[in-house]
C-alpha positions as CSV (number, residue, x, y, z in Angstrom):
1,D,0.0,0.0,-0.1
2,A,3.1,2.3,-0.2
3,N,3.2,5.0,-2.8
4,E,-0.2,4.5,-4.3
5,L,0.0,7.9,-5.8
6,W,2.9,9.3,-7.8
7,M,3.2,13.0,-7.7
8,V,5.6,15.9,-8.6
9,D,6.7,18.2,-6.0
10,T,4.5,21.3,-6.7
11,R,5.4,23.4,-3.6
12,N,5.6,27.0,-4.7
13,M,4.0,26.4,-8.1
14,Q,1.0,28.1,-9.5
15,T,0.4,25.9,-12.6
16,I,1.6,22.3,-13.6
17,D,1.1,20.5,-16.9
18,L,2.3,16.9,-16.5
19,I,2.0,13.9,-18.9
20,I,3.0,10.4,-18.4
21,V,3.5,8.1,-21.3
22,N,4.3,4.5,-21.8
23,R,7.3,3.0,-23.6
24,W,5.5,3.3,-26.9
25,G,4.6,7.0,-26.3
26,N,0.9,6.3,-25.5
27,L,-0.4,8.8,-23.1
28,M,-1.3,7.4,-19.6
29,A,-2.3,10.4,-17.7
30,K,-2.4,14.3,-18.1
31,I,-2.4,15.9,-14.8
32,E,-3.1,19.9,-14.5
33,D,-4.1,19.9,-10.8
34,L,-1.3,21.0,-8.3
35,E,-2.7,18.4,-5.7
36,G,-3.1,15.7,-8.5
37,G,-1.0,12.6,-9.1
38,W,-1.0,9.2,-11.1
39,N,-2.6,6.3,-9.6
40,G,-1.0,3.7,-11.9
41,K,-4.3,3.5,-14.2
42,T,-4.8,4.1,-17.9
43,L,-7.0,6.9,-19.2
44,G,-9.7,4.4,-19.5
45,G,-9.5,3.4,-15.8
46,M,-7.8,0.0,-16.1
47,D,-4.6,-0.8,-14.1
48,A,-1.6,-0.1,-16.2
49,E,1.1,-3.0,-16.7
50,D,4.3,-3.0,-14.4
51,G,7.2,-1.4,-16.1
52,T,8.8,1.8,-16.8
53,Y,6.8,5.0,-17.6
54,F,8.3,8.4,-18.7
55,Y,6.9,11.8,-17.5
56,K,7.5,15.5,-18.8
57,Y,6.2,18.6,-17.1
58,T,6.1,22.4,-17.4
59,A,5.4,24.2,-14.4
60,K,5.2,28.0,-13.5
61,A,6.2,29.3,-9.9
62,I,4.4,31.7,-7.8
63,N,7.1,34.2,-8.8
64,G,6.5,33.6,-12.5
65,E,9.6,31.6,-13.2
66,E,9.0,28.6,-15.6
67,F,10.3,25.1,-15.2
68,T,10.4,22.1,-17.4
69,G,11.6,18.6,-16.5
70,H,11.3,15.1,-17.4
71,G,12.3,11.7,-16.1
72,F,11.0,8.0,-15.7
73,L,9.2,6.0,-13.1
74,T,8.7,2.3,-12.4
75,L,5.3,0.9,-11.8
76,I,5.4,-2.2,-9.5
77,R,2.1,-3.9,-8.4
């Protein structure tokens, strides 16, 4: 039951635009809520397969500074 929701640290941010894709580039999640995260499910609500997923985000800080980043996460059920 650990880490049931994967999230990006959004402290001091006013906006976030985060996408998560699988290894084939298929969109798994689109998150625009600062309190949001990925629960390991597909857009259709099915459990995603174990494996490596990639994320990319653009965020804007409270002071107006913009940030971009990317990385990967491993889903293990």
